[in-house]
Biopython code that builds the backbone (N, CA, C, O; Angstrom):
import numpy as np
from Bio.PDB.StructureBuilder import StructureBuilder

atoms = [
    (1, "MET", "N", (-109.288, 113.415, -39.764)),
    (1, "MET", "CA", (-110.286, 112.981, -40.732)),
    (1, "MET", "C", (-109.869, 111.618, -41.297)),
    (1, "MET", "O", (-108.701, 111.423, -41.634)),
    (2, "PRO", "N", (-110.803, 110.684, -41.401)),
    (2, "PRO", "CA", (-110.428, 109.352, -41.884)),
    (2, "PRO", "C", (-110.103, 109.361, -43.373)),
    (2, "PRO", "O", (-110.485, 110.259, -44.123)),
    (3, "LYS", "N", (-109.385, 108.326, -43.755)),
    (3, "LYS", "CA", (-109.060, 108.191, -45.172)),
    (3, "LYS", "C", (-110.331, 107.864, -45.950)),
    (3, "LYS", "O", (-111.239, 107.216, -45.429)),
    (4, "LEU", "N", (-110.387, 108.312, -47.191)),
    (4, "LEU", "CA", (-111.538, 108.045, -48.048)),
    (4, "LEU", "C", (-111.247, 106.848, -48.933)),
    (4, "LEU", "O", (-110.112, 106.653, -49.367)),
    (5, "LYS", "N", (-112.256, 106.053, -49.199)),
    (5, "LYS", "CA", (-112.079, 104.883, -50.050)),
    (5, "LYS", "C", (-112.290, 105.242, -51.517)),
    (5, "LYS", "O", (-113.170, 106.027, -51.870)),
    (6, "THR", "N", (-111.459, 104.644, -52.348)),
    (6, "THR", "CA", (-111.587, 104.790, -53.794)),
    (6, "THR", "C", (-112.512, 103.709, -54.313)),
    (6, "THR", "O", (-112.428, 102.561, -53.877)),
    (7, "ARG", "N", (-113.388, 104.056, -55.232)),
    (7, "ARG", "CA", (-114.207, 103.042, -55.904)),
    (7, "ARG", "C", (-113.329, 102.363, -56.940)),
    (7, "ARG", "O", (-112.938, 102.982, -57.930)),
    (8, "LYS", "N", (-113.016, 101.087, -56.717)),
    (8, "LYS", "CA", (-112.037, 100.398, -57.552)),
    (8, "LYS", "C", (-112.520, 100.238, -58.989)),
    (8, "LYS", "O", (-111.711, 100.233, -59.917)),
    (9, "SER", "N", (-113.830, 100.108, -59.180)),
    (9, "SER", "CA", (-114.339, 99.993, -60.547)),
    (9, "SER", "C", (-114.064, 101.273, -61.330)),
    (9, "SER", "O", (-113.749, 101.219, -62.519)),
    (10, "ALA", "N", (-114.183, 102.414, -60.673)),
    (10, "ALA", "CA", (-113.918, 103.692, -61.332)),
    (10, "ALA", "C", (-112.416, 103.885, -61.550)),
    (10, "ALA", "O", (-112.004, 104.479, -62.546)),
    (11, "ALA", "N", (-111.606, 103.388, -60.628)),
    (11, "ALA", "CA", (-110.160, 103.541, -60.749)),
    (11, "ALA", "C", (-109.633, 102.821, -61.986)),
    (11, "ALA", "O", (-108.630, 103.234, -62.569)),
    (12, "LYS", "N", (-110.305, 101.750, -62.385)),
    (12, "LYS", "CA", (-109.888, 100.998, -63.570)),
    (12, "LYS", "C", (-110.337, 101.678, -64.859)),
    (12, "LYS", "O", (-109.795, 101.379, -65.923)),
    (13, "ARG", "N", (-111.304, 102.575, -64.795)),
    (13, "ARG", "CA", (-111.903, 103.151, -65.998)),
    (13, "ARG", "C", (-111.444, 104.561, -66.320)),
    (13, "ARG", "O", (-111.508, 104.980, -67.476)),
    (14, "PHE", "N", (-110.984, 105.300, -65.323)),
    (14, "PHE", "CA", (-110.657, 106.710, -65.541)),
    (14, "PHE", "C", (-109.223, 106.998, -65.146)),
    (14, "PHE", "O", (-108.660, 106.348, -64.266)),
    (15, "ARG", "N", (-108.638, 107.995, -65.818)),
    (15, "ARG", "CA", (-107.331, 108.494, -65.412)),
    (15, "ARG", "C", (-107.233, 109.965, -65.762)),
    (15, "ARG", "O", (-108.081, 110.512, -66.467)),
    (16, "ARG", "N", (-106.186, 110.592, -65.259)),
    (16, "ARG", "CA", (-105.999, 112.017, -65.470)),
    (16, "ARG", "C", (-105.028, 112.268, -66.609)),
    (16, "ARG", "O", (-104.039, 111.553, -66.767)),
    (17, "SER", "N", (-105.318, 113.287, -67.397)),
    (17, "SER", "CA", (-104.400, 113.675, -68.464)),
    (17, "SER", "C", (-103.319, 114.562, -67.864)),
    (17, "SER", "O", (-103.367, 114.919, -66.687)),
    (18, "GLY", "N", (-102.354, 114.905, -68.687)),
    (18, "GLY", "CA", (-101.267, 115.756, -68.210)),
    (18, "GLY", "C", (-101.733, 117.126, -67.772)),
    (18, "GLY", "O", (-101.147, 117.736, -66.878)),
    (19, "SER", "N", (-102.802, 117.615, -68.412)),
    (19, "SER", "CA", (-103.322, 118.936, -68.046)),
    (19, "SER", "C", (-104.359, 118.872, -66.929)),
    (19, "SER", "O", (-104.898, 119.903, -66.525)),
    (20, "GLY", "N", (-104.643, 117.660, -66.423)),
    (20, "GLY", "CA", (-105.542, 117.522, -65.272)),
    (20, "GLY", "C", (-106.961, 117.155, -65.611)),
    (20, "GLY", "O", (-107.800, 117.077, -64.714)),
    (21, "LYS", "N", (-107.268, 116.921, -66.899)),
    (21, "LYS", "CA", (-108.625, 116.542, -67.274)),
    (21, "LYS", "C", (-108.840, 115.058, -67.020)),
    (21, "LYS", "O", (-107.893, 114.272, -67.041)),
    (22, "LEU", "N", (-110.088, 114.682, -66.780)),
    (22, "LEU", "CA", (-110.425, 113.274, -66.596)),
    (22, "LEU", "C", (-110.636, 112.635, -67.963)),
    (22, "LEU", "O", (-111.360, 113.171, -68.802)),
    (23, "MET", "N", (-110.003, 111.492, -68.180)),
    (23, "MET", "CA", (-110.090, 110.812, -69.464)),
    (23, "MET", "C", (-110.768, 109.456, -69.297)),
    (23, "MET", "O", (-110.690, 108.827, -68.241)),
    (24, "ARG", "N", (-111.438, 109.022, -70.369)),
    (24, "ARG", "CA", (-112.138, 107.743, -70.371)),
    (24, "ARG", "C", (-111.915, 107.057, -71.702)),
    (24, "ARG", "O", (-111.480, 107.679, -72.671)),
    (25, "ARG", "N", (-112.220, 105.759, -71.741)),
    (25, "ARG", "CA", (-112.177, 105.025, -72.999)),
    (25, "ARG", "C", (-113.499, 105.193, -73.725)),
    (25, "ARG", "O", (-114.518, 105.504, -73.108)),
    (26, "LYS", "N", (-113.482, 104.989, -75.034)),
    (26, "LYS", "CA", (-114.710, 105.090, -75.810)),
    (26, "LYS", "C", (-115.415, 103.746, -75.855)),
    (26, "LYS", "O", (-114.786, 102.696, -75.724)),
    (27, "ALA", "N", (-116.730, 103.790, -76.041)),
    (27, "ALA", "CA", (-117.544, 102.584, -76.090)),
    (27, "ALA", "C", (-117.526, 101.977, -77.491)),
    (27, "ALA", "O", (-117.000, 102.574, -78.430)),
    (28, "PHE", "N", (-118.101, 100.794, -77.620)),
    (28, "PHE", "CA", (-118.336, 100.096, -78.896)),
    (28, "PHE", "C", (-117.079, 99.522, -79.541)),
    (28, "PHE", "O", (-117.023, 99.402, -80.765)),
    (29, "LYS", "N", (-116.076, 99.166, -78.752)),
    (29, "LYS", "CA", (-114.907, 98.509, -79.359)),
    (29, "LYS", "C", (-114.593, 97.210, -78.627)),
    (29, "LYS", "O", (-113.428, 96.911, -78.367)),
    (30, "ASN", "N", (-115.624, 96.438, -78.294)),
    (30, "ASN", "CA", (-115.413, 95.189, -77.574)),
    (30, "ASN", "C", (-115.636, 93.957, -78.428)),
    (30, "ASN", "O", (-114.892, 92.984, -78.304)),
    (31, "HIS", "N", (-116.632, 93.970, -79.285)),
    (31, "HIS", "CA", (-116.923, 92.760, -80.059)),
    (31, "HIS", "C", (-117.518, 93.156, -81.402)),
    (31, "HIS", "O", (-117.809, 94.327, -81.646)),
    (32, "MET", "N", (-117.691, 92.176, -82.260)),
    (32, "MET", "CA", (-118.210, 92.396, -83.620)),
    (32, "MET", "C", (-117.339, 93.408, -84.359)),
    (32, "MET", "O", (-117.848, 94.333, -84.992)),
    (33, "LEU", "N", (-116.030, 93.224, -84.275)),
    (33, "LEU", "CA", (-115.103, 94.189, -84.851)),
    (33, "LEU", "C", (-114.863, 93.947, -86.333)),
    (33, "LEU", "O", (-114.350, 94.827, -87.024)),
    (34, "GLU", "N", (-115.223, 92.773, -86.830)),
    (34, "GLU", "CA", (-114.884, 92.477, -88.223)),
    (34, "GLU", "C", (-115.704, 93.286, -89.216)),
    (34, "GLU", "O", (-115.277, 93.461, -90.357)),
    (35, "HIS", "N", (-116.867, 93.783, -88.817)),
    (35, "HIS", "CA", (-117.657, 94.587, -89.754)),
    (35, "HIS", "C", (-117.488, 96.083, -89.547)),
    (35, "HIS", "O", (-118.083, 96.880, -90.273)),
    (36, "LYS", "N", (-116.681, 96.475, -88.561)),
    (36, "LYS", "CA", (-116.387, 97.894, -88.367)),
    (36, "LYS", "C", (-115.129, 98.244, -89.152)),
    (36, "LYS", "O", (-114.185, 97.457, -89.215)),
    (37, "SER", "N", (-115.127, 99.418, -89.740)),
    (37, "SER", "CA", (-113.974, 99.817, -90.552)),
    (37, "SER", "C", (-112.770, 100.076, -89.645)),
    (37, "SER", "O", (-112.919, 100.367, -88.459)),
    (38, "SER", "N", (-111.583, 99.963, -90.226)),
    (38, "SER", "CA", (-110.366, 100.190, -89.451)),
    (38, "SER", "C", (-110.283, 101.642, -89.001)),
    (38, "SER", "O", (-109.725, 101.934, -87.944)),
    (39, "THR", "N", (-110.835, 102.555, -89.800)),
    (39, "THR", "CA", (-110.856, 103.968, -89.403)),
    (39, "THR", "C", (-111.694, 104.158, -88.150)),
    (39, "THR", "O", (-111.311, 104.871, -87.222)),
    (40, "ARG", "N", (-112.854, 103.497, -88.147)),
    (40, "ARG", "CA", (-113.748, 103.609, -87.001)),
    (40, "ARG", "C", (-113.123, 102.987, -85.758)),
    (40, "ARG", "O", (-113.222, 103.546, -84.666)),
    (41, "LYS", "N", (-112.484, 101.839, -85.918)),
    (41, "LYS", "CA", (-111.837, 101.186, -84.781)),
    (41, "LYS", "C", (-110.684, 102.026, -84.253)),
    (41, "LYS", "O", (-110.445, 102.082, -83.047)),
    (42, "SER", "N", (-109.980, 102.670, -85.156)),
    (42, "SER", "CA", (-108.874, 103.538, -84.752)),
    (42, "SER", "C", (-109.388, 104.723, -83.945)),
    (42, "SER", "O", (-108.800, 105.090, -82.928)),
    (43, "ARG", "N", (-110.484, 105.318, -84.400)),
    (43, "ARG", "CA", (-111.099, 106.437, -83.661)),
    (43, "ARG", "C", (-111.552, 106.002, -82.277)),
    (43, "ARG", "O", (-111.401, 106.751, -81.312)),
    (44, "LEU", "N", (-112.110, 104.791, -82.170)),
    (44, "LEU", "CA", (-112.613, 104.312, -80.891)),
    (44, "LEU", "C", (-111.494, 103.945, -79.925)),
    (44, "LEU", "O", (-111.724, 103.834, -78.720)),
    (45, "SER", "N", (-110.281, 103.754, -80.446)),
    (45, "SER", "CA", (-109.157, 103.380, -79.588)),
    (45, "SER", "C", (-108.645, 104.551, -78.762)),
    (45, "SER", "O", (-108.034, 104.359, -77.711)),
    (46, "LYS", "N", (-108.893, 105.746, -79.234)),
    (46, "LYS", "CA", (-108.358, 106.927, -78.555)),
    (46, "LYS", "C", (-109.140, 107.233, -77.274)),
    (46, "LYS", "O", (-110.286, 106.815, -77.109)),
    (47, "LEU", "N", (-108.498, 107.962, -76.390)),
    (47, "LEU", "CA", (-109.155, 108.384, -75.155)),
    (47, "LEU", "C", (-110.040, 109.593, -75.413)),
    (47, "LEU", "O", (-109.788, 110.376, -76.328)),
    (48, "ALA", "N", (-111.067, 109.735, -74.606)),
    (48, "ALA", "CA", (-111.969, 110.877, -74.698)),
    (48, "ALA", "C", (-112.046, 111.543, -73.329)),
    (48, "ALA", "O", (-111.815, 110.914, -72.297)),
    (49, "GLU", "N", (-112.371, 112.803, -73.348)),
    (49, "GLU", "CA", (-112.512, 113.551, -72.094)),
    (49, "GLU", "C", (-113.874, 113.254, -71.481)),
    (49, "GLU", "O", (-114.869, 113.137, -72.196)),
    (50, "VAL", "N", (-113.919, 113.134, -70.162)),
    (50, "VAL", "CA", (-115.185, 112.947, -69.451)),
    (50, "VAL", "C", (-115.966, 114.248, -69.525)),
    (50, "VAL", "O", (-115.402, 115.324, -69.325)),
    (51, "HIS", "N", (-117.253, 114.159, -69.809)),
    (51, "HIS", "CA", (-118.091, 115.349, -69.923)),
    (51, "HIS", "C", (-118.131, 116.087, -68.591)),
    (51, "HIS", "O", (-118.084, 115.470, -67.527)),
    (52, "GLU", "N", (-118.219, 117.404, -68.661)),
    (52, "GLU", "CA", (-118.158, 118.223, -67.438)),
    (52, "GLU", "C", (-119.279, 117.901, -66.453)),
    (52, "GLU", "O", (-119.107, 118.065, -65.245)),
    (53, "ARG", "N", (-120.429, 117.443, -66.960)),
    (53, "ARG", "CA", (-121.526, 117.104, -66.052)),
    (53, "ARG", "C", (-121.262, 115.802, -65.302)),
    (53, "ARG", "O", (-121.776, 115.606, -64.201)),
    (54, "ASP", "N", (-120.467, 114.913, -65.890)),
    (54, "ASP", "CA", (-120.151, 113.646, -65.233)),
    (54, "ASP", "C", (-118.878, 113.735, -64.408)),
    (54, "ASP", "O", (-118.645, 112.899, -63.535)),
    (55, "ALA", "N", (-118.062, 114.728, -64.673)),
    (55, "ALA", "CA", (-116.760, 114.827, -64.028)),
    (55, "ALA", "C", (-116.883, 114.940, -62.509)),
    (55, "ALA", "O", (-116.053, 114.395, -61.780)),
    (56, "GLU", "N", (-117.891, 115.626, -62.034)),
    (56, "GLU", "CA", (-118.067, 115.796, -60.585)),
    (56, "GLU", "C", (-118.285, 114.458, -59.896)),
    (56, "GLU", "O", (-117.727, 114.212, -58.827)),
    (57, "ASN", "N", (-119.102, 113.582, -60.509)),
    (57, "ASN", "CA", (-119.337, 112.258, -59.933)),
    (57, "ASN", "C", (-118.072, 111.417, -59.943)),
    (57, "ASN", "O", (-117.796, 110.689, -58.989)),
    (58, "VAL", "N", (-117.306, 111.516, -61.017)),
    (58, "VAL", "CA", (-116.062, 110.746, -61.106)),
    (58, "VAL", "C", (-115.079, 111.222, -60.043)),
    (58, "VAL", "O", (-114.380, 110.411, -59.435)),
    (59, "GLU", "N", (-115.021, 112.528, -59.818)),
    (59, "GLU", "CA", (-114.131, 113.073, -58.789)),
    (59, "GLU", "C", (-114.484, 112.524, -57.410)),
    (59, "GLU", "O", (-113.595, 112.238, -56.607)),
    (60, "LEU", "N", (-115.782, 112.375, -57.132)),
    (60, "LEU", "CA", (-116.204, 111.849, -55.839)),
    (60, "LEU", "C", (-115.821, 110.380, -55.683)),
    (60, "LEU", "O", (-115.517, 109.926, -54.580)),
    (61, "MET", "N", (-115.837, 109.640, -56.788)),
    (61, "MET", "CA", (-115.497, 108.224, -56.731)),
    (61, "MET", "C", (-113.995, 108.007, -56.584)),
    (61, "MET", "O", (-113.558, 106.966, -56.095)),
    (62, "LEU", "N", (-113.201, 108.997, -57.011)),
    (62, "LEU", "CA", (-111.740, 108.886, -56.999)),
    (62, "LEU", "C", (-111.139, 110.048, -56.224)),
    (62, "LEU", "O", (-110.624, 110.987, -56.831)),
    (63, "PRO", "N", (-111.192, 110.008, -54.908)),
    (63, "PRO", "CA", (-110.761, 111.168, -54.121)),
    (63, "PRO", "C", (-109.270, 111.481, -54.244)),
    (63, "PRO", "O", (-108.873, 112.622, -54.009)),
    (64, "TYR", "N", (-108.436, 110.509, -54.605)),
    (64, "TYR", "CA", (-106.993, 110.749, -54.647)),
    (64, "TYR", "C", (-106.427, 110.729, -56.057)),
    (64, "TYR", "O", (-105.211, 110.632, -56.227)),
    (65, "LEU", "N", (-107.274, 110.818, -57.065)),
    (65, "LEU", "CA", (-106.801, 110.798, -58.452)),
    (65, "LEU", "C", (-106.209, 112.148, -58.816)),
    (65, "LEU", "O", (-105.753, 112.338, -59.943)),
]
sb = StructureBuilder()
sb.init_structure("model")
sb.init_model(0)
sb.init_chain("A")
sb.init_seg("    ")
for serial, (resi, resn, name, xyz) in enumerate(atoms, 1):
    if name == "N":
        sb.init_residue(resn, " ", resi, " ")
    sb.init_atom(name, np.array(xyz, "f"), 0.0, 1.0, " ", f" {name:<3s}", serial, name[0])
structure = sb.get_structure()
């Protein structure tokens, strides 16, 4: 069976946690940060779990993750 290609854009965005869950970054922390509270920016800095409905698509994009 031939090797499968990884989607490089997805490889830069997702990673696996220690327990095997798919993790992603949160949105809305790229610009206009001066009017967002430090609490909000701190919350957005943390990783979030990929929703179970999207996880299947991410798995297909990253066959060796």
